[in-house]
MIBAVO-865559 format. One record per residue (C-alpha): residue in three letters; x, y, z. Coordinates in steps of 0.05 Angstrom, whole numbers, padded with zeros to 5 digits, always signed. Each point is the difference from the previous one (the first is absolute). Example, Ala and Ser with C-alpha at 12.3 -4.5 7.8 and 13.67 -1.06 7.14 Angstrom:
2
ALA+00246-00090+00156SER+00027+00069-00013
This chain:
887
MET-00502+00455+00364SER+00059+00044-00016SER-00014+00070-00023PRO+00037+00054-00038VAL+00033+00052+00043ALA-00006+00071-00020ASN+00054+00023+00046PRO+00048-00050+00028GLU+00018+00047+00057ASN-00065-00021+00031ILE+00023-00069+00010LEU+00067+00011+00032ILE+00008-00049+00059PRO+00052+00021+00054LEU+00060-00043+00008GLY-00013-00006+00074GLU-00068-00034-00016ILE+00034-00050-00045MET+00056-00014+00048SER-00051-00014+00056ALA-00041-00046-00046THR+00059-00042-00022GLU+00037+00001+00067GLU+00057+00040-00033PHE+00000-00047-00059HIS+00013-00061+00043GLN+00021-00061-00039LYS-00058-00041+00023ASN-00046+00050-00035GLU+00036-00010-00067ILE-00043-00037-00049ALA+00035+00009-00068TRP+00058+00033-00034GLY+00018+00018-00071GLU+00052+00035-00039TYR-00020+00069+00023SER-00036-00010+00064LYS-00020-00040+00059LEU-00074-00011+00021TYR-00020+00002+00074LYS-00068-00015+00032GLY-00027+00042+00056GLN-00062+00034+00030LEU-00011+00074-00005SER-00026+00037+00061GLU-00072+00017+00015SER+00005+00069-00035TRP+00016-00041-00063GLY-00058-00047+00012ASN+00041-00058+00031ARG+00009-00028-00071THR+00046-00059-00011THR+00050+00028-00050ALA+00058-00017-00046PHE+00059+00047+00003LYS+00043-00001-00060ARG+00066+00030+00021PHE+00050+00017-00055THR+00071-00022+00014ARG+00053+00054+00008ASN+00054-00033-00044ARG-00033+00014-00066ARG+00021+00066-00031ASP-00062+00003-00042ARG-00050-00016+00058LYS-00027+00070+00000LYS-00019-00003-00073VAL-00034-00070+00009PHE-00035+00023+00063ARG-00027+00064-00034ASN-00021-00040-00062GLU-00041-00051+00042LEU-00031+00059+00039GLU-00020+00035-00062VAL-00029-00062-00032ILE-00037-00031+00059SER-00030+00068+00022ASN-00038+00002-00066LEU-00030-00068+00002ASN-00069-00020+00021HIS-00021-00072-00007GLU-00027-00055+00048ASN+00054-00049-00020ILE+00059+00046+00012ILE+00031-00001+00070PRO-00030+00059+00038PHE+00050+00058+00008LEU-00003+00032+00069GLY+00058+00050-00001TYR+00074+00009+00001CYS+00059+00028+00038ASP+00059+00040-00027GLU+00037+00022+00062GLY+00076+00005+00004GLU+00033-00062-00027GLU-00067-00040+00002MET-00046-00010-00060ILE-00059-00043+00015MET-00065-00019-00035VAL-00057-00024+00042TYR-00054-00046-00025ASP-00060-00036+00029TYR+00016-00071+00017PRO-00064-00042-00009VAL+00039-00059-00030THR+00016-00071+00018ASP+00060-00009-00048SER+00023+00012-00070LEU-00023-00044-00059ALA+00073-00022-00007ALA-00001-00029+00070TYR-00062-00039-00017ILE+00026-00026-00064ASN+00069-00019+00027ASP-00027-00037+00062SER-00030-00068-00016ALA-00051+00001+00058LYS-00024+00071-00015ARG-00001-00014-00075ARG-00049-00054+00010CYS-00047+00050+00032LEU-00004+00037-00067THR-00052-00033-00043TRP-00007+00014-00072GLN-00059+00047+00014HIS+00043+00039+00052ARG+00056+00007-00052LEU-00048+00026-00052VAL-00028+00051+00048ILE+00070+00022+00022CYS+00023+00007-00072MET-00065+00038-00017ASP+00011+00050+00057ALA+00074+00008-00022ALA-00020+00011-00074ARG-00049+00053+00020VAL+00053+00039+00036LEU+00044-00002-00060ASN-00057+00020-00044TYR-00014+00058+00045LEU+00073+00022+00001HIS+00004-00003-00075SER-00064+00034-00019GLY-00042+00018+00060LEU+00033+00062+00027GLY-00024+00071-00010GLN+00023+00044-00055HIS+00019-00064-00037ASP+00065-00009+00042THR+00031-00068-00003VAL+00039-00035+00056ILE+00048-00056-00019HIS+00010-00044+00061GLY+00066-00024-00022SER+00009-00054+00053PHE-00063-00042-00006MET+00010-00068+00033ASP-00028-00047+00052ASP+00041+00030+00055ASN-00036+00066-00011ILE-00069-00032+00006LEU-00022-00002+00072LEU-00059-00041+00023ASP-00046+00016+00057ASP-00037-00050+00044ASN-00054-00010-00054LEU+00056-00011-00054LYS-00018+00069-00031ALA+00061+00028-00038LYS+00030+00064+00017ILE+00054+00026-00048CYS+00064+00035+00028GLY+00073+00014-00022PHE-00006+00067-00037GLU+00073+00022+00013PHE+00019-00014-00073SER-00063+00022-00032GLU-00005+00058-00050LEU-00057+00051-00005ILE-00007+00023-00073PRO-00040+00064-00008GLY-00058-00001-00048ASN+00028+00055-00042GLN+00062-00039-00014PRO-00009-00031-00071CYS+00048-00058+00009LYS-00024-00046+00055GLN+00067-00029+00018VAL+00059+00021+00041TYR+00075-00015-00012LYS+00021-00033+00066PRO+00053-00054-00010TYR-00005-00062+00043THR+00049-00002+00061LYS+00033-00068+00009GLY-00008-00031+00067THR-00077+00009+00004TYR-00047-00059-00016SER-00005-00011-00074ASP-00041-00062-00012HIS-00065+00041-00002LYS+00033+00052-00044ASP-00015+00005-00075PRO+00063-00020-00037ILE-00014+00053-00051TYR+00003+00052+00054LEU+00064-00031+00028GLN+00033+00013-00068THR-00033+00066-00021GLY-00007+00035+00068PHE-00067+00028-00020LEU-00052-00004+00056ASN-00071-00007-00026VAL-00066-00034+00013GLU+00020-00061-00038LEU+00050-00013+00054ASP-00053-00009+00052ILE-00041-00043-00048TYR+00059-00047-00009SER+00011-00001+00077PHE-00074-00016+00008GLY+00008-00059-00048VAL+00057-00026+00045LEU-00048+00007+00059LEU-00053-00041-00035PHE+00049-00053-00020ASN+00029-00002+00072ILE-00069-00007+00030LEU-00018-00058-00047THR+00063-00040+00008SER+00045-00026+00055PRO+00044+00047+00041LYS+00048+00048-00031THR+00076+00012+00010TYR+00024+00070-00003GLY+00072+00015-00014GLU+00022-00073-00004ARG+00032+00002-00067ASN+00062-00046-00006VAL-00001-00019+00074PHE+00033-00065+00016LYS+00008-00016-00073CYS-00072+00011-00012ILE-00021+00017-00071PRO-00041+00066+00003ASN-00072-00019+00012SER-00036+00065+00006LEU-00076+00008+00000THR+00002+00032-00066MET+00043-00056-00027LYS-00050-00051+00021VAL-00059+00035-00027GLN+00032+00013-00069HIS+00021-00074-00002HIS-00071-00020+00007TYR-00029+00053-00041HIS-00017-00047-00057ASN-00012-00061+00044ARG-00049+00030+00052LEU+00014+00009+00073ASP-00034-00064+00024SER+00064-00035+00022LEU+00021+00058+00042ILE-00066+00012+00041ASP+00009+00005+00075PRO-00023-00067+00029ALA-00038+00039+00054ILE-00052+00020-00052SER+00009-00052-00053ASP-00066-00035+00023GLN-00039+00066-00005ILE+00014+00029-00067GLY-00018-00019-00071GLY-00041+00019-00058PRO-00011+00070-00029SER+00016+00042+00063PHE+00071-00029+00003ARG+00011+00005-00075MET-00019+00073+00001ILE+00050+00012+00057GLU+00053-00038-00038GLU-00011+00038-00064ILE+00001+00070+00030THR+00063-00020+00040CYS+00037-00018-00064LYS-00022+00064-00034CYS+00024+00044+00059LEU+00068-00035-00006SER+00007+00010-00074TYR+00065+00027-00025ASN-00040+00039-00053ILE-00028+00061+00039LYS-00055+00009-00048ASP-00027-00069+00018ARG-00005+00018+00074PRO-00072+00016+00022THR-00020+00064+00037MET-00015-00009+00074ASP-00072+00014-00016THR-00002-00063-00042VAL+00036-00039+00054VAL-00052+00021+00052LYS-00057-00021-00046THR+00031-00065-00014ILE+00012-00018+00073GLU-00072+00023+00018ASP-00028-00045-00056ALA+00044-00058+00022LEU-00024+00010+00071ASP-00072+00003-00020ILE+00006-00062-00043TYR+00033-00036+00059ASN-00054+00020+00049ARG-00058-00015-00049GLU+00025-00070-00021ALA+00030-00017+00067ILE+00056-00034-00035SER+00030-00052+00046VAL+00052-00048-00018LYS-00021-00042+00058GLY-00064-00014-00034SER+00028-00009-00071ARG+00058-00045+00023GLY-00040-00038+00054GLU+00038-00063-00017HIS+00067+00030+00021GLN+00020+00011+00071ASN+00002+00068+00033PRO+00071+00008+00029ARG-00026+00035+00062GLU-00041-00061+00019PHE+00066-00037+00012LEU+00035+00054+00042VAL+00037-00033+00057PRO+00019+00046+00059PHE+00073+00003+00013LYS-00013-00016+00075GLU-00025-00068-00024ILE+00062-00010-00040LYS+00043+00022+00057LEU-00030-00055+00044ALA+00022-00050-00050MET+00072+00031-00004GLY+00023-00047+00057MET-00014-00058-00048PHE+00035+00031-00060LYS+00046-00048-00037LYS+00041+00019-00059SER-00035-00029-00060SER+00038-00050-00044LEU-00034+00034-00060PRO+00041+00047-00041HIS+00009+00072+00019CYS-00042+00044-00045ILE+00028+00063-00023ASN+00008+00050+00058SER-00038-00040+00048ASP+00007-00059+00051LEU-00043-00060+00009PHE-00019-00031+00067THR-00045-00057+00019ALA-00047+00005+00061GLU-00069-00015+00024LEU-00054+00053+00012THR-00032-00038+00055GLU-00057+00050+00011ARG-00027-00010-00070TRP+00024-00066-00025PRO+00023-00048+00052ASN+00051-00051-00021ARG+00007+00031-00068THR+00067+00020-00021VAL+00005+00062-00043VAL+00055+00041-00035PHE+00014+00071+00020LYS+00033+00039-00057ILE+00029+00061+00035TYR+00023+00058-00044LYS+00063+00028+00031ILE+00002+00077+00010PRO+00071+00028+00002GLY+00014+00075+00008ARG-00046+00060-00007TYR-00073-00009-00021GLU+00011+00053-00055SER+00061-00039-00029CYS-00004-00029-00072ILE+00008-00071+00028TYR-00055+00007+00051MET-00047+00027-00055GLN+00017-00058-00046LYS-00016-00049+00054ARG-00064+00034+00018GLU-00019-00004-00072MET+00020-00074-00005PHE-00042-00015+00061ASN-00061+00035-00028ASN+00010-00035-00069GLU+00003-00070+00033LEU-00058+00014+00046GLU-00044+00024-00057ILE+00017-00059-00044VAL-00006-00058+00051SER-00065+00027+00028ARG-00029-00006-00070PHE+00027-00063-00032HIS-00023-00067+00027HIS+00023-00064-00031GLU+00021-00069+00024ASN+00070+00014-00026ILE+00008+00069+00031ILE+00023+00000+00072PRO-00062+00014+00041TYR-00001+00069+00033ILE-00024+00004+00073GLY+00005+00071+00023TYR+00046+00061+00009CYS+00023+00053+00049ASP+00016+00072-00019GLU+00012+00040+00063GLY+00053+00053+00002ASP+00064-00032-00022ASN-00029-00071+00005MET-00015-00025-00070ILE-00016-00074+00004LEU-00037-00049-00045ILE-00025-00069+00025TYR+00000-00060-00044GLU-00014-00076+00007HIS+00061-00039+00016ALA+00025-00045-00058VAL+00031-00056+00040ASN+00046-00026-00056GLY+00035+00065-00012SER+00019+00025-00066LEU+00014-00034-00067HIS+00068+00034+00004ASP+00017-00039+00063HIS-00013-00065-00034LEU+00038+00018-00063GLN+00059+00019+00042ASP+00000-00063+00044GLN+00018-00062-00041ASP-00033-00045+00053LYS-00065+00039-00002LEU+00003+00002-00077ARG+00005-00077-00004CYS-00065-00002+00038ILE-00037+00035-00056PRO-00017-00045-00057TRP-00008+00027-00070GLU-00076-00004+00004GLN+00000+00040+00063ARG+00047+00052-00033LEU-00047+00007-00057LYS-00057+00010+00048ILE+00036+00054+00038CYS+00013+00035-00067LEU-00072-00006-00020GLY-00024+00027+00069ALA+00047+00061-00006ALA-00025+00012-00070ARG-00071-00001+00019GLY+00014+00049+00055LEU+00032+00048-00048LYS-00058-00010-00048CYS-00047+00021+00055LEU+00041+00065+00008HIS+00003+00013-00073SER-00073-00013-00011GLY-00017+00058+00046LEU-00058+00020+00044ARG-00071-00003-00030ASP-00034+00068+00001GLU+00065+00037+00015ASN+00034-00004-00069ARG+00065-00010+00036LEU+00052-00059+00000ALA+00061-00012+00041VAL+00073-00009-00022HIS+00042-00035+00051ARG+00069+00028-00024HIS+00041-00046+00045VAL-00017-00071-00020ARG+00056-00045+00030SER+00003-00067+00031GLU+00010+00034+00068TYR-00070+00027-00005ILE-00034-00065-00020LEU-00019-00031+00066LEU-00021-00072+00012ASP-00055-00021+00049GLU-00007-00067+00037ASN-00023-00035-00064MET+00056+00035-00042ASN-00051+00045-00036ALA+00033+00062-00030LYS-00019+00068+00033ILE+00025+00064-00029SER+00024+00054+00051GLY+00046+00061+00000PHE-00047+00054-00026GLY+00043+00060+00026LEU+00019+00020-00071SER-00066-00016-00032MET-00043+00049-00038LEU-00071+00006-00022VAL-00006+00023-00071PRO-00061+00017-00045SER-00026-00062-00036ASN-00014+00040-00063LYS+00072+00029-00002PRO+00038-00054+00035GLN+00068+00035-00001VAL+00020+00058+00044SER+00066+00029+00025ASP+00028-00006+00069ASN+00045+00061-00009GLY+00065-00040+00000TRP-00014-00008+00076GLU+00062-00029+00034LEU+00014-00019+00072ALA+00064+00018+00034ASP+00000-00063+00040SER+00049-00054-00021THR-00055-00053+00007PHE-00030+00030-00064ASP+00056-00032-00042ASP-00037-00067-00003PHE-00056+00034-00034LYS+00044+00019-00060ALA+00025-00070-00009SER-00066-00025-00028MET-00023+00067-00029ASP-00027+00001-00071PRO+00055+00036-00042ILE-00053+00040-00038TYR-00028+00025+00070LYS+00071+00015+00021GLU+00010+00047-00060SER-00068+00032-00003TYR-00031-00008+00070ILE-00064-00017-00035VAL-00043-00046+00045ASN-00046-00051-00034THR-00018-00074+00012GLU+00059-00024-00048VAL+00048+00021+00057ASP-00029-00056+00041VAL+00000-00049-00058TYR+00075+00014-00012SER+00017-00010+00076PHE-00043-00063+00003GLY+00045-00028-00056VAL+00065+00020+00030LYS+00044-00058+00021GLN+00050+00019+00054ARG+00070+00003-00031ALA+00064-00024+00035THR+00041+00040-00049ASP+00018+00072+00012SER-00046+00046-00037THR+00054+00048-00019THR+00038-00053-00033THR-00062-00021-00039ILE-00013+00070-00023ARG+00074+00010-00020SER+00000-00065-00043LEU-00064+00023-00035GLN+00020+00073-00013PHE+00073-00007-00017GLN-00005-00052-00055LYS+00004+00053-00055LEU+00046+00047+00041GLU+00062-00040+00006ASP+00034+00038-00056LEU-00005+00063+00043ARG+00030-00027+00063ILE+00065+00036+00021PRO+00046-00036+00049LEU+00008+00037+00066LYS+00077+00000-00007GLU-00010+00040-00066ILE-00040+00050+00039ASN+00048+00003+00058LEU+00056+00015-00052ALA-00042+00055-00034THR-00017+00036+00064SER+00066-00009+00037GLU-00036-00045+00052PHE-00057+00049+00007SER+00047+00057+00020GLU-00025+00066+00025ASN+00029+00036-00061SER-00044-00044-00044LYS-00063+00018+00037ILE-00045+00048-00039GLY-00067-00005+00038LYS-00042-00033+00053GLY-00071-00005+00021GLY-00050-00044+00036PHE+00012-00056-00052GLY+00076-00005+00013VAL+00062+00033-00032VAL+00021+00016-00071TYR+00073-00005-00021LYS+00035+00020-00067GLY+00051-00045-00033ARG+00028-00027-00064LEU-00012-00073-00020SER+00057-00039-00032GLU+00014-00014-00073SER-00043-00063+00001TRP-00059+00047+00015THR+00022+00050-00056LYS+00032+00046+00051HIS-00070+00030+00017GLU+00001+00058+00050ALA-00059-00022+00043ALA-00041+00019+00063PHE-00007-00055+00051LYS-00063+00001+00041CYS+00012-00042+00063LEU-00066-00016+00031LYS-00010-00013+00075LYS-00022-00068+00020THR-00036-00005+00066SER-00048-00055-00016ASP-00023-00047-00057LYS-00050+00055-00019ASP+00058+00042-00020LYS+00028-00057-00045THR-00067-00011-00033GLY-00004+00077-00013PHE+00071-00004-00032LEU-00021-00057-00046LYS-00064+00037-00020GLU+00036+00062-00017LEU+00054-00038-00038LYS-00053-00040-00040LEU-00035+00065-00016ILE+00058+00043-00024SER+00030-00056-00040MET-00060+00008-00048PHE+00010+00074-00014GLN+00032+00021-00063HIS-00007+00076-00009GLN+00049+00057-00006ASN-00034+00038+00056ILE+00000-00061+00051ILE+00065-00012+00037HIS+00034-00058-00034LEU+00014-00062+00042ILE+00069-00030-00010GLY-00007-00058+00049TYR-00007-00022+00072CYS+00031-00037+00059ASP-00038-00046+00046ASP+00055-00029+00043GLY-00016-00018+00073ASP-00027+00062+00031GLU+00024+00045-00056MET-00056+00026-00045ILE+00028+00047-00052LEU-00030+00030-00062VAL+00050+00025-00052SER-00022+00053-00049GLU+00029+00052-00044TYR+00032+00060+00034CYS-00029+00068-00015ILE+00055+00052+00009ASN-00044+00060+00010GLY-00035-00032+00060SER-00071+00009+00019LEU-00046+00056-00020ASP-00016+00021+00072ASP+00075+00014+00011HIS-00004+00052-00053LEU-00065+00030+00030GLU+00029+00004+00069ASP+00070+00029-00021PRO-00008+00074-00025LYS+00064-00007-00042LYS-00023-00064-00034ARG-00069+00028-00009ARG+00028+00056-00043LEU+00024-00051-00049LEU-00072-00022-00010THR-00022+00047-00057TRP-00076-00002-00017VAL+00015-00041-00064LYS+00042-00050+00041ARG-00056-00005+00051LEU-00050-00014-00054LYS+00043-00055-00031ILE+00009-00033+00068CYS-00073+00002+00012LEU-00014-00029-00070GLY+00048-00058+00010ALA-00031-00017+00068ALA-00069+00005-00027LYS+00018-00048-00056GLY+00031-00048+00048LEU-00065+00000+00043ASP-00042-00007-00061TYR+00041-00063-00017LEU-00012-00029+00071HIS-00076+00014-00008THR-00010-00026-00069GLY+00066-00026-00033LEU-00001-00071+00030GLY-00070-00019-00026GLU-00071+00008+00026ASP+00010-00053+00055ASN+00065+00024+00026ARG-00008+00073+00018VAL+00047+00023+00052VAL-00014+00054+00053HIS+00065+00026+00026ARG-00032+00026+00065ASP+00058+00045+00019VAL+00008+00050-00055LYS+00041+00060+00024SER+00061+00040-00021GLY+00045-00042+00045ASN-00018-00060-00044ILE+00016+00034-00065LEU+00073-00006-00017LEU+00040+00041-00052ASP+00054-00032-00047ASP+00058+00037-00034ASN-00048+00026-00052TRP-00051+00025+00051GLU-00048-00055-00023ALA-00049-00021+00054LYS+00001-00070+00029ILE-00056-00024+00048CYS+00028-00045+00054ASP-00019-00034+00066PHE-00054-00051-00012GLY-00003-00029+00071LEU-00073+00025+00012SER-00025-00013-00073LYS-00060-00043-00017SER-00012-00035-00064GLY-00057-00036-00032LEU-00053+00056-00006THR-00047-00012-00058TYR-00025+00045-00054ASP-00071+00004+00023HIS-00003+00063+00043GLN-00053-00027+00048HIS+00045-00057+00019SER+00068+00029-00011LYS+00015+00012+00073TYR+00029-00031+00061TYR-00021+00006+00072THR+00068+00004+00036GLY+00031+00024+00063VAL+00019+00072-00010ALA+00073+00012-00020GLY+00039+00056-00032THR+00028+00066+00017ASP-00037+00057+00033TYR-00012+00062-00041TYR+00000-00040-00064MET-00054-00051+00018ASP-00068+00001-00031PRO-00048+00022+00055ILE-00055-00048-00029TYR+00048-00059+00004HIS+00027+00024+00068GLU-00070+00002+00032SER-00031-00060-00038GLY+00056-00049-00014ILE-00027-00005-00071LEU+00060-00002-00046ARG-00008+00017-00073THR+00046+00027-00055GLU-00031+00070+00015SER+00038-00003+00066ASP+00066+00004-00038VAL-00031+00056-00042TYR-00014+00042+00062SER+00071-00010+00025PHE+00030+00019-00066GLY-00043+00063+00001VAL+00036+00019+00066VAL+00068-00013-00035MET-00020+00046-00057PHE-00017+00056+00049GLU+00066-00013+00036MET+00034+00012-00068LEU-00040+00064-00014ARG+00010+00030+00069GLY+00069-00026+00011MET-00013-00025+00070PRO-00009-00071+00029ALA-00069-00021+00020TRP+00016-00004+00073HIS+00031+00071+00006VAL-00048+00054+00027LYS-00004+00070-00027SER-00044+00061+00011PHE-00021+00056-00046GLY-00016+00065+00036ARG-00031-00008+00069ASP-00027-00070-00013LYS+00022-00057+00046PRO+00058-00042-00029GLN-00029-00059-00040PRO+00029-00060-00038LEU+00001+00005-00076ILE-00065-00035-00017ASN-00039+00044+00048LEU+00030+00062-00031VAL-00020-00026-00069ARG-00071-00009+00022ARG-00001+00067+00034TYR+00028+00041-00059TYR-00020-00037-00062ASP-00060+00040-00015TYR+00025+00072+00020GLY+00075-00005+00002LYS+00029-00047-00048ASP+00063+00042-00010LEU+00019-00011+00072LEU+00007-00076-00016ILE+00057+00014-00048ASP+00074-00008+00021PRO+00033+00071-00001GLU+00060-00036-00034ILE-00040-00014-00063LYS-00051+00054+00001ALA+00035+00041-00054GLN+00009-00063-00045ILE-00071-00028+00002ASP-00046+00006-00061LYS-00071+00021+00016ASP-00033-00056-00040SER+00051-00050+00025PHE-00015+00019+00073HIS-00076-00004-00006THR+00002-00067-00040PHE+00044-00029+00054ILE-00034+00026+00062GLU-00070-00019-00025ILE+00018-00073-00012ALA+00038+00000+00068TYR-00061+00025+00037GLN-00045-00052-00033CYS+00048-00053+00025ILE-00013+00022+00074SER-00075+00002-00008PHE-00039-00026+00061ASN-00045-00038-00049SER+00042-00056-00028LYS-00042-00006-00061GLU+00019+00070-00020ARG+00075-00017+00001PRO+00034-00012-00068THR+00035-00061-00022MET+00075+00002-00001GLU-00001-00003-00076LYS-00041+00064-00001VAL+00047+00031+00053ALA+00060-00016-00046ASP-00036+00030-00060LYS-00013+00064+00036ILE+00071+00008+00027GLU+00025-00012-00069GLU-00047+00054-00025ALA+00026+00047+00054LEU+00071-00017-00021ASP-00017+00016-00074PHE-00028+00069+00023GLN+00064+00014+00039VAL+00048-00022-00055LYS-00035+00041-00051LYS+00005+00061+00046ASP+00076-00010+00011VAL+00011-00009-00073SER-00040+00063-00014SER+00040+00038+00053LYS+00065-00022-00028GLY-00023+00023-00070ASP-00017+00069+00025
């Protein structure tokens, strides 16, 4: 047990002792490293009890290492709890700063969770006990210290939970902790987040405000609970290999309303159920709430976990008992050495390659003599922590969970599996007649299948899907295949259909048979065939339900190019807007450099004047890049969308060109450029009086209100990239919203359903943090982004610029707003307009702007209300200006 140290001088450990214990910090004794330190293992001498010890050596290349070292020493020397890593002493000698801890551990919880073999050792009961120990530590830190002091851990995650030989938790990692004295009335500290450190476990509210408080630890504990319930996590893998962000918090927010059943770690799926699991699920979601008031105290969390553990122990809930009719996957574990023996007999299977895996046929002679089986081997490229690896690991786990539970004459029989290190292999019965796709592609084979046999194959496949959709008795879960194609309908010796290819399948709750898959997308090119038969509703919303399979089952493979089909459907009513490429070449002087006025990730924008036949319009030509058919589809979607808009504050579409590889949108030219140009340029910013800023905000607000409500209840549009760079200014300084490449349409009036689950897209600093973490897109996401634009206008600085007031660390705009809104609103006013601004106008404007950026989306106003309030602020300002002129 660690104990408080009255005088740290009493626990000074000589550097020579440490050098001897670590063999002068030999590399072989290095066991871990972090941002500020490296960890070494060693044994102290007899005078120090021959203890096996961990030496935390702070690196010399950090300027603030002394501050971090002293902070950890102050915090840890005041702690006394059986589940906190025992502190033995420290060394502060010359250039060396070292913390010394007892080392009674086997590994970190993170190591257990991220290693498939170790993870299987953690039963549901083990996980509950570990969480209970960790929760007790946080409760002790928040409320169990003397004199009512409070410690905020600040970096609570599974890497900082160590496990001894008995799986007893020991909490460490106090270098970023804060000790708040009991006599300090406000139990929070302003300590802005430093980019570069892990953030998946960080409260998104803290990331924006910079205020460190106990709620941060509670949120982080929610991430821990979620992580320990579900499959392995990925830290810092946002946008790697074209991956859509798939953070833990994004997953849990996606499944907040649909329960976590479909995400449960297969290693414990046969052990959990009933009230104990639901209690943990509920407290997890509360800890992760974006409304701080909804988060429980750690005392409540401790009691909940204790109750859940008590219920589990008393009732001895065992999925093995309640699901006795289903196979336990562990009973079918085949050692890799057996598979290796069969490797000499491997033959490339004639069956289709499943996504990200190879198929081989062979005989497992030791178990099933003379029986040919299929080995489905998941290929593992690159690093284990890569996004692709984690996706394939999740696919393997999904497939194993489903095939071990569903048994039907029209589902390919599952025989066994291997999961050792990087070997992930599933073993199936061999379907000797290959796939239906093989027969459809081979005219000779196709002639051998009479109409009656074809109907029988379709009927068999339909029955297999019906089995998946009917679900598992006693589990309240059903399966959605998500990849129904002729390639994955196999045929046995009697030409009976057998459904296969479950790598993308999902288990979803029967009572809520639609969940989101986070817009999850593989970087591998073999994933393209998945999209060909994809339900278009799923493609837009990423909502997974049984209808996804029904659509795919009805899809007939087309010989025609899908892009041509889309074009013919979408352009029937747009022909009048088509502008010949030669007309655009003439207007832009063959896209000369002198005509270029902007560029971005989308492509390049040119300025030019159309000919007399196009009423001599001065126009902007947005030339989009084309790297794939996906770009063409995006162009067509944007064109179809903006052709519907008719509003003075939405950029006017003149026409388009779709000629070969050229994809060009032609719109009105706004002579005063974009709003962000004026905010960045000090000279231009001076032209923006407070009245002019209010009028620009009012116009943009009306434009957004039109998108959200002006096209009818069934056609609400979410812009998804509202920012000052997408607000153009015409010759009268009228605001024009532009750039609808990321926009989504079709949100309904009902608030409960007026949302999309999408891959996260938009611009940092403007993006709604709730949408960023959850992938749940609502009109409120635009409202948040517009609130950021309003504060840009008030302060006269772009959202991505950093600034500091006094000695505070430089922060981007929205962090400054949250820091100074309550006690320094005047600091948020641009000095250029400070003398102009009316008090009532200012307060009306800043109050509605702050409501827009609320962390509780339900508290955000509609754009109609925002426009009304800006108009009210404008009226106050105009009256003041008129009065001043009169005086």
